[in-house]
RODREN-597616 format. One line per 4 residues: number of its first residue (from 1); for each residue x, y, z of N, C-alpha, C. Coordinates in nm, 4 decimals. Atoms other than C-alpha are relative to their C-alpha. Layout:
<nodes>
NUM = X/Y/Z/X/Y/Z/X/Y/Z; ...
</nodes>
This chain:
<nodes>
1 = -0.0928/-0.0324/-0.0691/-4.3445/-8.2779/-4.3065/0.1109/0.0422/-0.0223; -0.0906/-0.0611/0.0759/-4.1390/-8.1448/-4.5399/0.0999/0.1212/0.0106; -0.0432/-0.0988/-0.0246/-4.0989/-7.8404/-4.3707/0.1057/0.0082/0.1175; -0.0503/0.0214/-0.1656/-3.9273/-7.9842/-4.0378/0.1244/-0.0397/-0.0225
5 = -0.1592/-0.0198/0.0298/-3.5627/-7.9499/-4.0161/0.0602/-0.1306/0.1136; -0.0606/0.1163/-0.0730/-3.3473/-8.2310/-3.8765/0.0308/0.0517/0.1547; -0.0222/-0.0140/-0.1195/-3.2474/-8.3052/-3.5505/0.0669/0.0774/0.0361; -0.1271/-0.0638/-0.0007/-2.9070/-8.2300/-3.5786/0.0307/0.1540/0.0089
9 = -0.0399/-0.1474/0.0463/-2.9438/-7.9047/-3.7246/-0.0961/0.1032/0.1372; 0.0954/-0.0654/-0.1072/-3.2262/-7.8141/-3.4203/0.0832/-0.0046/0.0946; -0.0708/0.0323/-0.1334/-2.9693/-7.9237/-3.1341/0.1209/0.1219/-0.0478; -0.1285/-0.1207/0.0017/-2.6981/-7.6908/-3.3330/-0.0640/0.1341/0.0436
13 = 0.0588/-0.1607/-0.0073/-2.9182/-7.3958/-3.3675/-0.0156/0.0131/0.1807; 0.0207/0.0154/-0.1183/-2.9998/-7.4635/-3.0274/0.1266/0.0859/0.1381; -0.1188/-0.0124/-0.0749/-2.6398/-7.4802/-2.8901/0.0439/0.1516/-0.0852; -0.0163/-0.1594/0.0030/-2.6116/-7.1360/-3.1081/-0.0671/0.0866/0.0766
17 = 0.0956/-0.1024/-0.0787/-2.8872/-6.9580/-2.9522/0.0690/0.0012/0.1341; -0.0786/-0.0432/-0.0884/-2.7223/-7.0452/-2.6234/0.1045/0.0747/0.0289; -0.1199/-0.0520/0.0109/-2.3875/-6.9544/-2.7064/-0.0049/0.1652/-0.0074; 0.0433/-0.1384/0.0312/-2.5244/-6.5966/-2.8427/-0.0603/0.0635/0.1066
21 = 0.0491/-0.0456/-0.1157/-2.7034/-6.5396/-2.5288/0.0597/0.0050/0.1104; -0.0991/-0.0631/-0.0700/-2.4492/-6.5894/-2.3022/0.1042/0.0899/-0.0193; -0.0890/-0.0922/0.0519/-2.2063/-6.3818/-2.5035/-0.0971/0.1454/0.0337; 0.0654/-0.0775/-0.0113/-2.4984/-6.1343/-2.4721/0.0067/0.0290/0.1784
25 = 0.0215/-0.0194/-0.1467/-2.5207/-6.1863/-2.1117/0.1326/0.0185/0.0730; -0.1165/-0.0646/-0.0382/-2.1716/-6.1607/-2.0723/0.0310/0.1441/-0.0192; -0.0136/-0.1187/0.0355/-2.1354/-5.8528/-2.2440/-0.0597/0.1003/0.0786; 0.0329/-0.0808/-0.0916/-2.3907/-5.6937/-2.0132/0.0483/-0.0013/0.0886
29 = -0.0765/0.0198/-0.1422/-2.2132/-5.8061/-1.7047/0.1081/0.1016/-0.0280; -0.0884/-0.0923/0.0327/-1.9139/-5.6574/-1.8501/-0.0094/0.1046/0.0006; 0.0102/-0.1532/0.0315/-2.0595/-5.3323/-1.9325/-0.0730/0.0393/0.1653; 0.0167/-0.0805/-0.1255/-2.2167/-5.2953/-1.5565/0.1447/-0.0337/0.0819
33 = -0.1462/-0.0025/-0.0923/-1.8765/-5.3962/-1.4336/0.0446/0.1309/-0.0329; -0.0581/-0.1380/0.0641/-1.7118/-5.1196/-1.6387/-0.0492/0.1273/0.0684; 0.1035/-0.1425/-0.0056/-2.0173/-4.8521/-1.5304/0.0600/-0.0414/0.1726; -0.0421/-0.0197/-0.1524/-1.9297/-4.9828/-1.1473/0.1610/0.0809/-0.0030
37 = -0.1312/-0.0780/0.0052/-1.5573/-4.9029/-1.2179/0.0027/0.1329/-0.0273; 0.0136/-0.1465/0.0682/-1.6083/-4.5857/-1.3801/-0.0956/0.0824/0.1180; 0.0706/-0.0957/-0.0941/-1.8551/-4.4762/-1.1043/0.0768/-0.0020/0.1096; -0.0844/0.0100/-0.0986/-1.6366/-4.6029/-0.8234/0.1790/0.1303/-0.0146
41 = -0.0492/-0.1265/0.0223/-1.3636/-4.3596/-1.0197/-0.0165/0.1340/0.0050; 0.0452/-0.1242/-0.0232/-1.5570/-4.1233/-1.0293/-0.0355/0.0795/0.1480; 0.0101/0.0058/-0.1363/-1.6328/-4.1341/-0.6896/0.1492/0.0257/0.0722; -0.1254/-0.0553/-0.0733/-1.2568/-4.1101/-0.5638/0.0838/0.1370/-0.0951
45 = -0.0597/-0.1246/0.0568/-1.1882/-3.8263/-0.8039/-0.0757/0.1292/0.0484; 0.0724/-0.0736/-0.0432/-1.4545/-3.6524/-0.6935/0.0394/0.0619/0.1879; -0.0264/-0.0021/-0.1267/-1.3439/-3.7148/-0.3211/0.1097/0.0996/0.0107; -0.1386/-0.0555/0.0265/-0.9788/-3.5978/-0.4364/-0.0021/0.1918/-0.0434
49 = 0.0043/-0.1623/0.0679/-1.1110/-3.2661/-0.6097/-0.0922/0.0740/0.1052; 0.0746/-0.1107/-0.1546/-1.3227/-3.1698/-0.2354/0.1176/-0.0062/0.0568; -0.1323/-0.0329/-0.0574/-0.9620/-3.2130/-0.0812/0.0433/0.0893/-0.0222; -0.0802/-0.1558/0.0486/-0.8165/-2.9598/-0.2820/-0.0681/0.0832/-0.0103
53 = 0.1035/-0.1498/-0.0219/-1.0996/-2.7315/-0.2923/-0.0066/0.0106/0.1455; 0.0014/-0.0265/-0.1610/-1.1075/-2.7538/0.0478/0.1271/0.0579/0.0648; -0.1769/-0.0737/-0.0375/-0.7223/-2.6716/0.0729/0.0145/0.1226/-0.0599; -0.0278/-0.1400/0.0817/-0.7367/-2.3819/-0.1808/-0.1272/0.0692/0.0917
57 = 0.0849/-0.0872/-0.0856/-1.0394/-2.2960/0.0261/0.0407/0.0643/0.1281; -0.0338/-0.0710/-0.1464/-0.8485/-2.2518/0.3322/0.0947/0.0893/-0.0443; -0.1333/-0.1272/0.0535/-0.5382/-2.1171/0.1825/-0.0145/0.1453/-0.0675; 0.1000/-0.1638/0.0247/-0.7609/-1.8395/0.0376/-0.0418/0.0703/0.1120
61 = 0.0694/-0.0777/-0.1201/-0.9166/-1.7962/0.3482/0.1100/0.0576/0.0780; -0.1041/-0.0156/-0.0769/-0.5944/-1.7929/0.5270/0.1028/0.1367/-0.0797; -0.0373/-0.0952/0.0789/-0.4170/-1.5311/0.2327/-0.0876/0.1257/0.0513; 0.1162/-0.1259/-0.0174/-0.7442/-1.3085/0.2912/0.0463/0.0507/0.1398
65 = -0.0407/-0.0328/-0.1220/-0.6856/-1.3178/0.6571/0.1524/0.0888/0.0214; -0.0755/-0.0563/-0.0101/-0.3443/-1.2496/0.6366/0.0418/0.1274/-0.0506; 0.0025/-0.1670/0.0413/-0.3578/-0.9233/0.3975/-0.0705/0.0615/0.0596; 0.1018/-0.0447/-0.0953/-0.6590/-0.8147/0.6244/0.1121/0.0409/0.1121
69 = -0.1193/-0.0166/-0.1323/-0.3871/-0.8058/0.9111/0.1064/0.1029/-0.0468; -0.1378/-0.0899/0.0159/-0.0856/-0.6436/0.6940/-0.0761/0.1297/-0.0549; 0.0810/-0.1513/0.0464/-0.3469/-0.3879/0.5440/-0.0282/0.0879/0.0942; 0.0270/-0.0353/-0.1626/-0.4577/-0.3212/0.9289/0.1010/0.1045/0.0426
73 = -0.1185/-0.0316/-0.0481/-0.0925/-0.2944/1.0525/0.0372/0.1217/-0.0614; -0.0764/-0.0884/0.1183/0.0409/-0.0870/0.7216/-0.1299/0.1203/0.0262; 0.0872/-0.1260/0.0184/-0.2743/0.1904/0.7655/0.0254/0.0347/0.1827; -0.0477/-0.0295/-0.1100/-0.1578/0.1926/1.1622/0.1074/0.0593/0.0190
77 = -0.1119/-0.0710/-0.0069/0.1596/0.2721/1.1103/-0.0025/0.1520/-0.0694; 0.0384/-0.1413/0.0599/0.0698/0.5113/0.8344/-0.0708/0.1440/0.0740; 0.0882/-0.0681/-0.0740/-0.1571/0.6803/1.0711/0.1175/0.0472/0.1126; -0.1095/-0.0777/-0.1147/0.1382/0.6808/1.3507/0.1108/0.1146/-0.0257
81 = -0.1171/-0.1161/0.0633/0.3795/0.8266/1.0955/-0.0393/0.1129/-0.0242; 0.0316/-0.1772/0.0159/0.1677/1.1002/0.9668/-0.0216/0.0544/0.1316; -0.0038/-0.1030/-0.1482/0.0575/1.2109/1.3568/0.1645/-0.0074/0.0394; -0.1228/-0.0199/-0.0017/0.4248/1.1733/1.3909/0.0756/0.1226/-0.0129
85 = -0.0811/-0.0935/0.0666/0.5601/1.3674/1.1620/-0.0961/0.1461/0.0309; 0.0746/-0.1438/-0.0596/0.2578/1.6648/1.2524/0.0266/0.0300/0.1002; -0.0728/-0.0400/-0.1068/0.3974/1.6492/1.5805/0.1493/0.0759/0.0264; -0.1548/-0.0309/0.0398/0.7578/1.6771/1.4776/-0.0472/0.1362/-0.0374
89 = -0.0214/-0.1110/0.0828/0.6780/1.9652/1.2374/-0.0639/0.1302/0.1241; 0.0625/-0.0963/-0.0592/0.4439/2.1545/1.5203/0.0977/0.0432/0.1319; -0.0745/-0.0498/-0.1071/0.7110/2.1215/1.7736/0.1550/0.0922/-0.0424; -0.0972/-0.0962/0.0922/0.9942/2.2437/1.5092/-0.0515/0.1334/-0.0208
93 = 0.0799/-0.1230/-0.0069/0.7328/2.5594/1.4753/0.0437/0.0571/0.1436; -0.0279/-0.0753/-0.1536/0.7377/2.6021/1.8544/0.0822/0.0509/0.0325; -0.1197/-0.0201/-0.0411/1.0793/2.5435/1.9041/0.0682/0.1312/-0.0831; -0.0344/-0.0850/0.0938/1.1499/2.7934/1.6210/-0.0613/0.1720/0.0307
97 = -0.0051/-0.1160/-0.0279/0.9215/3.0583/1.7556/0.0355/0.0344/0.1499; -0.0730/-0.0015/-0.1223/1.0509/3.0063/2.0939/0.1863/0.0446/0.0014; -0.1153/-0.0351/0.0359/1.4032/3.0366/1.9976/0.0081/0.1468/-0.0576; -0.0058/-0.1241/0.0378/1.3298/3.3584/1.7923/-0.0297/0.1251/0.0974
101 = 0.0401/-0.1196/-0.1489/1.1460/3.5441/2.1149/0.1194/-0.0129/0.0563; -0.1135/0.0007/-0.1055/1.4594/3.3989/2.2992/0.1168/0.0771/-0.0540; -0.1493/-0.0580/0.0223/1.7284/3.5122/2.1058/-0.0316/0.1581/-0.1116; -0.0106/-0.1560/0.0790/1.5833/3.8131/1.8695/-0.0411/0.0936/0.1026
105 = 0.0449/-0.1246/-0.1339/1.4185/4.0165/2.1991/0.1593/0.0486/0.0617; -0.1318/-0.0547/-0.0673/1.7860/3.9996/2.3931/0.1144/0.0721/-0.1400; -0.0964/-0.0862/0.1231/1.9452/4.1034/2.0374/-0.0222/0.1273/-0.0022; 0.0316/-0.1235/0.0264/1.7570/4.3725/1.9636/0.0015/0.1024/0.1261
109 = -0.0499/-0.0765/-0.0987/1.7917/4.4841/2.3133/0.1722/0.0538/0.0427; -0.1424/-0.0620/0.0086/2.1856/4.4615/2.3252/0.0128/0.0501/-0.1491; -0.0617/-0.0812/0.0892/2.2018/4.6136/1.9818/-0.0502/0.1694/0.0316; 0.0700/-0.1308/-0.0584/1.9641/4.9099/2.1522/0.1197/0.0443/0.0961
113 = -0.1010/-0.0339/-0.1112/2.2288/4.9352/2.4522/0.1259/0.0351/-0.0897; -0.1391/-0.0414/0.0748/2.5198/4.9168/2.2299/-0.0003/0.1104/-0.0820; 0.0391/-0.1390/0.0717/2.3609/5.2106/2.0130/0.0118/0.0909/0.1165; -0.0003/-0.1206/-0.1119/2.2932/5.4085/2.3256/0.1468/0.0030/0.0875
117 = -0.1340/-0.0351/-0.0177/2.6608/5.3455/2.4538/0.0662/0.0689/-0.0459; -0.0860/-0.0788/0.1320/2.8232/5.4405/2.1307/-0.0181/0.1419/0.0271; 0.0343/-0.1060/-0.0340/2.6059/5.7283/2.1393/0.0541/0.1009/0.1434; -0.0703/-0.0883/-0.1289/2.6740/5.8279/2.5026/0.1237/0.0191/0.0048
121 = -0.1192/-0.0411/0.0199/3.0118/5.8050/2.4577/0.0478/0.1078/-0.1157; -0.0635/-0.1180/0.1277/3.0356/6.0246/2.1092/-0.0519/0.1250/0.1243; 0.0115/-0.1649/-0.0546/2.8391/6.3189/2.3327/0.1328/-0.0043/0.1274; -0.0804/-0.0329/-0.0907/3.0796/6.2406/2.6157/0.1463/0.0604/-0.0469
125 = -0.1436/-0.0385/0.0761/3.3831/6.2845/2.3711/-0.0139/0.1520/-0.0641; 0.0124/-0.1452/0.0487/3.2248/6.5777/2.2150/-0.0157/0.0704/0.1206; 0.0104/-0.0560/-0.0565/3.1394/6.7539/2.5229/0.1610/0.0171/0.0684; -0.1501/0.0056/-0.0801/3.4927/6.6842/2.7061/0.0852/0.1227/-0.1497
129 = -0.0562/-0.0875/0.1285/3.6483/6.8080/2.3237/-0.0353/0.1809/0.0170; 0.0573/-0.0942/-0.0097/3.4031/7.1178/2.3514/0.0734/0.0715/0.1655; -0.0291/-0.0866/-0.1471/3.5157/7.2085/2.7340/0.1663/-0.0064/-0.0168; -0.1215/-0.0238/0.0748/3.8917/7.1667/2.6002/0.0162/0.1277/-0.0413
133 = -0.0236/-0.1303/0.0362/3.8271/7.4056/2.3832/-0.0088/0.1404/0.0606; 0.0712/-0.1318/-0.0874/3.6352/7.6391/2.5758/0.1236/0.0442/0.1051; -0.1564/0.0034/-0.0981/3.9727/7.6162/2.8403/0.1144/0.0370/-0.0704; -0.1222/-0.0132/0.0593/4.2160/7.6445/2.5819/-0.0248/0.1348/-0.1130
137 = 0.0398/-0.1512/0.1163/4.0575/7.9567/2.4075/0.0559/0.1144/0.0792
</nodes>
């Protein structure tokens, strides 16, 4: 029995074994606690990311809706301006035509009348002179 270890050495080995086992168990428990805490942090971060993502999506939808509304209004305003410009141009053309007809015809008639009166007066003066010359000779 020379191979047998003394009792105190066996009890010391048992103590070391127990201590190392407890340290191993404490390390494993610490790792588990750390994993649980990390999982909790990840869960909180995910919730915050989802909240921010929801806010961003909502804001983007609102911006898109507002942009579409502004675009629609701008198109309606553009169409209204275009129609108004077309109407004003047409009315200006019609007014010009009416004024041309209303002014040109009477001016032509007045001009013709003035020419006729002038020729009539000239003819009257010539005939009167001719009569005087005939009477005076």
